[in-house]
C-alpha positions, 0 to 999 in steps of 0.5 A, a space after each residue: 500500500 505504500 505506493 498508493 497515490 494520495 491527493 494532498 493538495 489542490 489548486 485552481 485559477 477561476 475559469 474565464 477569459 483573462 487577456 491580461 494574464 499569460 498561460 504561465 501566470 495562470 499555471 503559477 496561480 493554481 500551483 501556488 494554491 495547490 502547494 499551499 494546500 499541501 503545505 509544501 514548497 515547489 522544492 519538495 516536488 520531485 517530478 511534474 506533468 503538465 497538460 495543455 492543448 492549444 498553447 502547447 510548445 516544448 518549453 511550456 512545462 518548464 516555463 510554468 515551473 521556472 515561475 518558482 525558480 530554476 529546477 532540474 526535476 523531470 517535466 513532461 508535457 502531455 496532450 490528449 485533447 479534452 482528455 489531456 488533464 486525465 492523461 496527465 494525472 494518470 502519468 503522475 499516478 504511475 510515477 508514484 505507484 512505480 515507486 520512482 517518486 514520493 511527491 509529484 505535481 500534475 498541472 493543467 493550463 490553457 488559454 483558448 480563443 472564443 468560439 468552437 475549435 478551428 479545424 487546424 486545432 482539432 485535427 480532423 481530416 479534409 473530407 470532414 471539413 468538406 462535409 461539415 464535420 470538422 466542428 464539434 457541434 455537428 457530431 454532438 448533434 448527430 449523437 444527440 439525434 441518434 440517442 433521441 431516436 433510439 431511446 426517446 430522449 427528449 429535447 427538454 431532458 437535454 435542456 434540463 441538464 443545462 438548467 441544472 448545471 447553470 444552477 450548480 455553477 451559480 454556487 461555484 465562484 470559480 465558474 465563468 457563468 454564475 447565472 441560473 437559467 430557466 428551461 425556456 431560456 435554454 430551449 429558446 436560445 438560438 439553434 447552433 446545430 439542430 437539436 442543440 441550442 447555444 446554452 446547451 454548449 460549453 465555451 472554450 476559455 482560460 484557466 488552470 488547475 493543479 493537483 499534488 500527489 504523494 505516496 501513501 507513506 509520505 502523505 501521512 506526514 501532510 494530511 490526516 484525511 487522505 483522498 486516495 486516487 483509487 484509479 486512473 484509466 485512459 483508453 482511446 476509440 478504435 475509430 478515432 475520427 468520428 468514434 464510430 463505435 459510439 456515434 454510429 455503431 450501436 448495432 456493432 456491439 462495440 464498447 466506447 472508449 468511455 465505457 472501456 475506461 470506466 470498466 477498467 477504473 471500476 476494477 482498479 478501484 474495487 468498486 462498481 457504478 452503484 458505489 459512486 457518490 457524485 460524478 463530474 462528466 464531459 458536458 461539452 454539450 448537454 446531451 453529452 452528460 446524458 449519453 456519458 452517464 450511460 456509457 459510464 454505466 451509472 445508468 442503463 442505456 436509455 435511462 440517462 434522460 429520465 434520470 435528469 427529468 426525475 431529479 436524480 442528478 441534482 445536488 440532492 438527488 441519488 447521483 449528483 452530476 456536475 456539482 460544480 456546474 460542469 464545463 457548461 458553467 465553468 467553460 472549458 480550458 481544454 488542458 485544465 478541465 479534467 484537473 478542475 474536475 479533480 479539484 471539485 471531487 477532492 473538495 466534495 470528499 473533504 466535505 468542503 464544497 459549501 452550498 453545493 456539498 453532497 451529503 456523505 460523499 465517499 467516492 467521486 468519479 471524474 470523466 473527460 472525453 477528448 477529440 480523436 477518441 481519448 477517454 479518461 476516468 478517474 476515481 477518488 475515494 476516502 
């Protein structure tokens, strides 16, 4: 057990738009907060992994580290699209579990332009651009339509996800959007790609988050209430361009990368979906939260929509989802979003989430899904 990874520090820079700050300054803020939370200095960090997507360049990790002075520790930049933070955390966990290091830092930073990711950034093929599939809303909408047709999911259920997440986001000082919205406001916002409307989407933005991991034997020096990183799983789709297994392959029997990662994570953590107290999911669009809640086996196929309309995913429901407002409210700084979920999960398990605290929280599941097939599932336990 000595090499189990324990979260001893968390930090976050509010997600939003900060033209006056560099990506390195955003990272410095989150790291300072995480180090203070862990009651350590940067000199105690033995290795660092940094997640970034749109700003990625060879020196970005060291430049964030050099904000604390010169260092010779190993620093690795990680890129896995919207799942980058999950992949980054998994690498940090592996460094602990292998016994190589006792204190490791995982950081996610991003500065994103307004609007949907350009084709040159998202990495899709020319034929996809010609057919209109190089913008995320197109295939999110196709996936939503397929789910509606197959299971009877309604547009009102999809809109209710946005209503719930904006309500939770209003309780989160680190969210970009802190204003509740009504069902009518969501449904009547302009259509971006039928059936999805503007307020059903997240917005790319700026932000940073950081997590300090320690081996169990060292963690006991810094905390009496450890939060264990019980599992990190990272899978990709065998059909990376359009995730055919998930979007169009319902009749093939293929498992999506999210389901594969979830199964692996549950096995590693020694739990089942029924043991999860709360979940943070990839709600880049509102229908995604419904679909991913099923792919994560939290609800049976076709039951994600009814779960929303029955209030099961509310803060006081059977399985609260996106307790911090999700990225529909927080916005999505791609490299930082997954570690932002970890920040919320740890707060909840520490009982420090304030007005959005989930009662008796013992297990938190965090999930991110990235372009070209990446999916990461992390399970935190106390």
